[in-house]
C-alpha positions as CSV (number, residue, x, y, z in Angstrom):
1,X,-19.8,-72.6,37.2
2,X,-23.2,-73.3,35.8
3,X,-26.0,-71.5,37.7
4,X,-29.2,-73.4,38.7
5,X,-31.2,-74.4,35.7
6,X,-34.5,-73.5,37.3
7,X,-33.6,-69.9,38.0
8,X,-35.7,-67.4,36.1
9,X,-32.5,-65.5,35.2
10,X,-31.3,-68.6,33.4
11,X,-34.2,-68.8,30.9
12,X,-33.1,-67.6,27.5
13,X,-35.9,-65.4,26.2
14,X,-38.1,-66.6,23.3
15,X,-37.1,-63.6,21.2
16,X,-33.5,-64.8,21.2
17,X,-34.5,-68.2,19.7
18,X,-36.5,-66.3,17.0
19,X,-33.4,-64.3,16.2
20,X,-31.2,-67.4,16.3
21,X,-33.4,-69.0,13.6
22,X,-32.9,-66.1,11.3
23,X,-29.2,-65.8,12.1
24,X,-28.6,-69.5,11.5
25,X,-30.4,-69.4,8.1
26,X,-28.4,-66.3,7.2
27,X,-25.3,-68.2,8.2
28,X,-26.2,-71.0,5.9
29,X,-26.2,-68.6,3.0
30,X,-23.1,-66.9,4.1
31,X,-21.1,-70.1,4.3
32,X,-22.3,-71.1,0.8
33,X,-21.3,-67.8,-0.8
34,X,-18.1,-67.5,1.2
35,X,-17.0,-71.0,-0.1
36,X,-18.1,-70.1,-3.6
37,X,-16.1,-66.9,-3.6
38,X,-13.0,-68.6,-2.1
39,X,-13.3,-71.4,-4.6
40,X,-13.7,-69.1,-7.6
41,X,-10.8,-67.0,-6.5
42,X,-8.5,-70.0,-5.8
43,X,-8.7,-71.1,-9.4
44,X,-6.7,-67.9,-10.3
45,X,-3.9,-68.9,-7.9
46,X,-3.0,-68.3,-4.2
47,X,-1.8,-64.7,-4.8
48,X,-5.0,-63.7,-6.5
49,X,-7.2,-65.4,-3.9
50,X,-5.3,-63.7,-1.1
51,X,-5.7,-60.3,-2.9
52,X,-9.5,-60.7,-3.3
53,X,-9.9,-61.6,0.3
54,X,-7.7,-58.6,1.2
55,X,-10.1,-56.4,-0.8
56,X,-13.0,-57.7,1.2
57,X,-11.2,-57.1,4.5
58,X,-9.8,-53.6,3.7
59,X,-13.0,-51.6,3.4
60,X,-14.5,-53.5,6.3
61,X,-11.5,-52.6,8.5
62,X,-11.7,-48.9,7.4
63,X,-15.4,-48.5,8.3
64,X,-15.9,-50.8,11.3
65,X,-15.5,-48.2,14.0
66,X,-18.1,-46.1,12.2
67,X,-20.4,-49.1,11.9
68,X,-20.1,-49.8,15.6
69,X,-20.8,-46.2,16.5
70,X,-23.8,-46.1,14.1
71,X,-25.1,-49.3,15.7
72,X,-25.0,-47.9,19.2
73,X,-26.4,-44.5,18.0
74,X,-29.4,-45.8,16.0
75,X,-29.9,-49.3,17.5
76,X,-28.3,-52.5,16.5
77,X,-31.6,-54.1,15.3
78,X,-32.3,-51.2,12.9
79,X,-28.8,-51.1,11.5
80,X,-28.8,-54.9,11.1
81,X,-32.1,-54.7,9.1
82,X,-30.7,-52.2,6.7
83,X,-27.5,-54.2,6.2
84,X,-29.4,-57.4,5.5
85,X,-31.5,-55.6,3.0
86,X,-28.4,-54.3,1.2
87,X,-26.9,-57.8,1.2
88,X,-30.1,-59.2,-0.3
89,X,-29.9,-56.7,-3.1
90,X,-26.2,-57.4,-3.8
91,X,-26.6,-61.2,-3.9
92,X,-29.7,-61.0,-6.0
93,X,-28.0,-58.8,-8.5
94,X,-25.0,-61.2,-8.6
95,X,-27.2,-63.9,-10.2
96,X,-27.8,-62.1,-13.6
97,X,-24.2,-60.6,-13.4
98,X,-22.6,-64.0,-13.3
99,X,-24.9,-65.4,-15.9
100,X,-23.8,-62.6,-18.2
101,X,-20.0,-62.5,-17.6
102,X,-19.3,-65.7,-15.6
103,X,-16.7,-65.2,-12.8
104,X,-13.9,-62.9,-14.0
105,X,-11.4,-61.5,-11.5
106,X,-12.8,-58.0,-11.8
107,X,-16.3,-59.2,-10.8
108,X,-14.8,-61.0,-7.7
109,X,-12.9,-57.8,-6.9
110,X,-16.1,-55.6,-7.1
111,X,-18.1,-58.2,-5.0
112,X,-15.4,-58.3,-2.4
113,X,-15.3,-54.5,-2.0
114,X,-19.1,-54.1,-1.8
115,X,-19.5,-56.9,0.7
116,X,-16.7,-55.5,2.8
117,X,-18.4,-52.1,3.1
118,X,-21.8,-53.7,4.1
119,X,-20.0,-56.0,6.6
120,X,-18.6,-52.9,8.4
121,X,-22.2,-52.1,9.5
122,X,-23.6,-55.6,9.6
123,X,-21.1,-57.3,11.8
124,X,-21.0,-55.0,14.9
125,X,-24.8,-54.9,15.1
126,X,-25.2,-58.6,14.4
127,X,-22.7,-59.7,17.1
128,X,-24.2,-57.3,19.6
129,X,-27.6,-58.9,19.4
130,X,-27.1,-61.8,21.8
131,X,-26.0,-59.4,24.6
132,X,-29.1,-57.3,23.9
133,X,-31.5,-60.3,23.9
134,X,-30.3,-62.3,26.9
135,X,-29.1,-61.6,30.5
136,X,-25.3,-61.5,31.1
137,X,-25.2,-64.9,32.8
138,X,-26.6,-66.6,29.8
139,X,-24.3,-65.0,27.2
140,X,-22.0,-68.1,27.1
141,X,-25.0,-70.5,26.6
142,X,-26.6,-68.2,24.1
143,X,-23.4,-68.0,22.0
144,X,-22.9,-71.7,22.4
145,X,-26.5,-72.3,21.1
146,X,-25.6,-70.2,18.1
147,X,-22.5,-72.2,17.5
148,X,-24.3,-75.5,17.8
149,X,-27.0,-74.4,15.4
150,X,-24.2,-73.0,13.2
151,X,-22.4,-76.3,13.1
152,X,-25.5,-78.1,11.8
153,X,-26.0,-75.4,9.2
154,X,-22.2,-75.3,8.5
155,X,-22.0,-79.0,7.8
156,X,-25.0,-78.7,5.6
157,X,-24.3,-75.3,4.1
158,X,-20.7,-75.7,3.1
159,X,-21.4,-79.2,1.7
160,X,-24.3,-77.7,-0.2
161,X,-22.0,-74.9,-1.3
162,X,-19.7,-77.4,-2.9
163,X,-22.6,-79.0,-4.7
164,X,-24.0,-75.7,-5.9
165,X,-20.6,-74.5,-7.1
166,X,-20.1,-77.8,-9.0
167,X,-23.5,-77.4,-10.5
168,X,-23.7,-73.7,-11.4
169,X,-20.8,-71.9,-9.8
170,X,-21.2,-68.6,-8.1
171,X,-24.6,-68.0,-9.7
172,X,-26.3,-70.7,-7.7
173,X,-24.5,-69.8,-4.5
174,X,-25.6,-66.1,-4.9
175,X,-29.2,-67.0,-5.5
176,X,-29.2,-69.2,-2.4
177,X,-27.7,-66.5,-0.3
178,X,-30.3,-64.0,-1.4
179,X,-33.1,-66.3,-0.2
180,X,-31.5,-66.7,3.2
181,X,-31.1,-62.9,3.6
182,X,-34.8,-62.5,2.7
183,X,-35.7,-64.9,5.6
184,X,-33.5,-62.9,8.0
185,X,-35.2,-59.7,7.0
186,X,-38.6,-61.2,7.8
187,X,-37.3,-62.3,11.2
188,X,-35.9,-58.9,12.0
189,X,-39.2,-57.2,11.1
190,X,-41.0,-59.6,13.5
191,X,-38.6,-58.7,16.3
192,X,-38.7,-55.0,15.8
193,X,-41.3,-54.5,18.6
194,X,-39.9,-57.0,21.0
195,X,-36.1,-56.4,21.0
196,X,-34.9,-54.7,24.2
197,X,-32.6,-52.1,22.7
198,X,-29.7,-50.7,24.7
199,X,-29.8,-47.0,25.7
200,X,-28.8,-45.0,22.5
201,X,-25.6,-43.1,22.5
202,X,-26.2,-39.3,22.2
203,X,-22.6,-38.4,21.4
204,X,-21.3,-37.5,18.0
205,X,-19.9,-40.2,15.8
206,X,-16.2,-39.4,16.4
207,X,-16.7,-38.9,20.1
208,X,-18.6,-42.2,20.2
209,X,-15.8,-44.0,18.4
210,X,-13.3,-42.6,20.9
211,X,-15.4,-43.7,23.8
212,X,-15.7,-47.2,22.3
213,X,-11.9,-47.4,21.9
214,X,-11.4,-46.2,25.5
215,X,-13.7,-48.8,26.9
216,X,-12.2,-51.6,24.7
217,X,-8.6,-51.0,25.6
218,X,-9.0,-49.4,29.0
219,X,-9.4,-52.6,30.9
220,X,-6.5,-55.1,31.3
221,X,-8.6,-58.2,30.6
222,X,-10.3,-56.8,27.6
223,X,-7.0,-55.5,26.2
224,X,-5.2,-58.8,26.8
225,X,-8.0,-60.8,25.1
226,X,-8.2,-58.4,22.2
227,X,-4.5,-58.7,21.5
228,X,-4.6,-62.5,21.7
229,X,-7.7,-62.7,19.5
230,X,-6.1,-60.5,16.9
231,X,-3.0,-62.5,16.6
232,X,-4.9,-65.8,16.6
233,X,-7.5,-64.5,14.1
234,X,-4.9,-63.8,11.4
235,X,-3.9,-67.4,11.5
236,X,-7.1,-69.3,12.2
237,X,-9.8,-67.3,10.3
238,X,-8.3,-67.9,6.8
239,X,-8.7,-71.7,7.1
240,X,-12.1,-72.0,5.4
241,X,-11.8,-69.3,2.8
242,X,-8.1,-69.7,1.8
243,X,-6.1,-72.5,3.4
244,X,-8.5,-75.5,2.9
245,X,-9.4,-74.5,-0.7
246,X,-5.7,-74.2,-1.6
247,X,-5.0,-77.5,0.3
248,X,-7.7,-79.2,-1.7
249,X,-6.3,-78.0,-5.0
250,X,-2.9,-79.2,-3.8
251,X,-4.3,-82.7,-3.3
252,X,-6.3,-82.3,-6.6
253,X,-9.7,-82.7,-4.9
254,X,-12.9,-81.4,-6.5
255,X,-15.1,-78.7,-5.0
256,X,-17.5,-81.2,-3.3
257,X,-14.6,-82.8,-1.5
258,X,-13.2,-79.4,-0.4
259,X,-16.7,-78.4,0.8
260,X,-16.9,-81.7,2.8
261,X,-13.6,-81.1,4.5
262,X,-14.5,-77.5,5.5
263,X,-17.9,-78.6,6.7
264,X,-16.6,-81.5,8.9
265,X,-14.2,-79.1,10.5
266,X,-17.2,-77.4,12.1
267,X,-18.0,-80.7,13.9
268,X,-15.1,-80.0,16.2
269,X,-16.5,-76.6,17.0
270,X,-19.8,-78.2,17.7
271,X,-18.4,-80.6,20.3
272,X,-17.3,-77.8,22.5
273,X,-20.4,-75.7,21.8
274,X,-22.7,-78.5,23.0
275,X,-20.7,-78.8,26.2
276,X,-21.1,-75.1,26.9
277,X,-24.8,-75.1,26.0
278,X,-25.5,-78.0,28.4
279,X,-23.1,-77.3,31.2
280,X,-22.2,-73.6,30.8
281,X,-18.7,-72.1,30.5
282,X,-15.8,-73.5,32.4
283,X,-14.8,-71.8,35.6
284,X,-11.5,-70.6,34.1
285,X,-12.6,-69.7,30.6
286,X,-9.3,-67.9,29.9
287,X,-7.2,-71.0,30.5
288,X,-9.6,-73.2,28.5
289,X,-9.5,-70.7,25.6
290,X,-5.7,-70.9,25.4
291,X,-5.7,-74.6,25.7
292,X,-8.0,-74.5,22.7
293,X,-5.2,-72.7,20.8
294,X,-2.9,-75.6,21.5
295,X,-5.5,-78.0,20.2
296,X,-6.0,-76.0,17.0
297,X,-2.2,-76.0,16.5
298,X,-2.2,-79.8,16.6
299,X,-4.9,-79.8,13.9
300,X,-3.0,-77.5,11.7
301,X,0.3,-79.5,12.1
302,X,-1.7,-82.6,11.2
303,X,-3.0,-80.9,8.0
304,X,0.6,-80.3,6.9
305,X,1.5,-84.0,7.3
306,X,-1.4,-86.0,5.9
307,X,-2.5,-86.7,2.4
308,X,-5.6,-88.9,2.6
309,X,-9.1,-87.4,2.9
310,X,-10.1,-89.3,6.1
311,X,-6.9,-88.1,7.9
312,X,-7.3,-84.6,6.6
313,X,-10.9,-84.5,7.9
314,X,-9.7,-85.8,11.3
315,X,-7.0,-83.0,11.5
316,X,-9.6,-80.4,10.5
317,X,-12.0,-81.7,13.2
318,X,-9.2,-81.4,15.8
319,X,-8.5,-77.8,14.7
320,X,-12.2,-77.1,15.0
321,X,-12.3,-78.4,18.6
322,X,-9.5,-76.0,19.4
323,X,-11.2,-73.0,17.7
324,X,-14.5,-73.8,19.4
325,X,-12.8,-73.9,22.8
326,X,-11.1,-70.6,22.1
327,X,-14.0,-68.6,20.7
328,X,-16.6,-70.2,23.0
329,X,-14.8,-68.8,26.0
330,X,-13.1,-65.6,24.8
331,X,-16.2,-64.0,23.2
332,X,-18.4,-64.2,26.4
333,X,-15.6,-62.8,28.4
334,X,-15.3,-59.8,26.1
335,X,-19.1,-59.2,25.8
336,X,-19.7,-59.2,29.5
337,X,-16.7,-56.9,30.2
338,X,-18.6,-53.8,29.0
339,X,-22.0,-52.3,29.4
340,X,-24.9,-53.0,27.0
341,X,-24.8,-49.5,25.4
342,X,-21.2,-50.2,24.2
343,X,-21.9,-53.5,22.6
344,X,-21.9,-52.5,19.0
345,X,-18.7,-50.4,19.5
346,X,-17.0,-53.3,21.3
347,X,-17.9,-55.7,18.5
348,X,-16.7,-53.2,15.9
349,X,-13.3,-53.1,17.7
350,X,-13.2,-56.9,17.9
351,X,-14.0,-57.3,14.2
352,X,-11.6,-54.5,13.3
353,X,-8.8,-56.3,15.0
354,X,-9.7,-59.5,13.2
355,X,-10.0,-57.7,9.9
356,X,-6.6,-55.9,10.2
357,X,-5.1,-59.3,10.9
358,X,-6.7,-60.7,7.8
359,X,-5.6,-57.7,5.7
360,X,-2.1,-58.7,6.5
361,X,-2.3,-62.5,6.7
362,X,-4.6,-63.4,3.7
363,X,-2.3,-62.0,1.0
364,X,0.8,-63.1,3.0
365,X,-0.4,-66.7,3.4
366,X,-1.6,-66.8,-0.2
367,X,1.9,-65.6,-1.4
368,X,3.7,-68.1,0.8
369,X,1.6,-70.9,-0.5
370,X,2.9,-70.1,-4.0
371,X,6.5,-70.4,-2.8
372,X,8.4,-73.8,-2.7
373,X,7.1,-74.5,0.9
374,X,3.6,-74.7,-0.5
375,X,0.3,-74.8,1.4
376,X,1.5,-77.7,3.6
377,X,4.3,-75.5,4.8
378,X,1.8,-72.8,5.5
379,X,-0.2,-75.2,7.7
380,X,2.9,-76.2,9.6
381,X,3.9,-72.6,10.2
382,X,0.4,-71.7,11.4
383,X,0.4,-74.6,13.8
384,X,3.6,-73.5,15.4
385,X,2.7,-69.9,15.6
386,X,-0.7,-70.6,17.2
387,X,0.9,-72.7,19.9
388,X,3.3,-69.9,20.7
389,X,0.4,-67.4,21.0
390,X,-1.4,-69.7,23.4
391,X,1.7,-70.1,25.5
392,X,2.3,-66.4,25.8
393,X,-1.3,-65.7,26.7
394,X,-1.2,-68.3,29.4
395,X,1.6,-66.4,31.0
396,X,-0.7,-63.5,31.7
397,X,-2.3,-63.7,35.1
398,X,-5.3,-61.6,34.1
399,X,-6.2,-64.2,31.5
400,X,-5.6,-67.2,33.8
401,X,-7.8,-65.9,36.5
402,X,-10.6,-64.5,34.3
403,X,-14.2,-65.7,35.0
404,X,-17.5,-65.2,33.2
405,X,-19.7,-62.9,35.3
């Protein structure tokens, strides 16, 4: 239910909008470089592309719990600032590296490993920021505003990524990403004195990790949502970085067309995000989230059956609507289920679950796409599996009756 709009508790603080600007600009660069890496890797075949994505997910998964504990111990804003600075250095250094040696597999492997390590500290702190900047009742709208802004930048960023890759490959994408991280660094420096940090954890790193795991898996709703999100993530998250680039190559489309298809998929996410931003979350977010999985399944099955660009875009948008409904309702439920001083650790568990799913599914989906069933068979299989996950989740009463507090 949407609370009264004129309530003081419903006003999203200005500091959140400042952070949102920096985060959205950074997302623009991330989408560009992610597309560029996926496109560069896909030219070496599905198995190599899956392996490179695995090498990005593996160190991230190994260090995420440490990253979450560090975020709660030293403050998410500080850890985020250090992580953004590291990413700026890496992407800036990638420009002369690609100019010198172009885009060999070994360079993509090194890049994937380094980015995976930095992400282990960047992601928990970054995802904890909305909960630290807005009151609990406004978490769904705050996340929706980020998704709406993200859609605008995604449609632009991934399309720009296709143009940049066509023009100058990974070099141009890396330079662009470095600029966006520089902007984010400036934003974080401006917010250093205004961000309301959560009470720091005084426990040691390992004890802090154990507390985070206990909080994450100790509550029935949180546990059920984490399991469902983990299973869904392994099937839904590879779409932009692996499935759609391979599907584009299957149809013999160029990078610009592939970027357009990936970008327009975000329009579906935006439809749901606008609704949440304007009206708030639905009264039964757990039910809506699982219905979103059914919608995403329809989109994937459509991708397995159509050949033309317009129909492919339509199927991608449908899948985006489903993903938007799922993430737009599951994430606020998770964030509000634990206290503020556990946010980085909760986010580290969420991202760890997603990363473990990707560690398994990226190489598996890449390998299957090289088999006779091809990438269209992969899309069909994903659609069926996602629908089954949604059906099983809906059978859980704790999910059906969940509400956003």
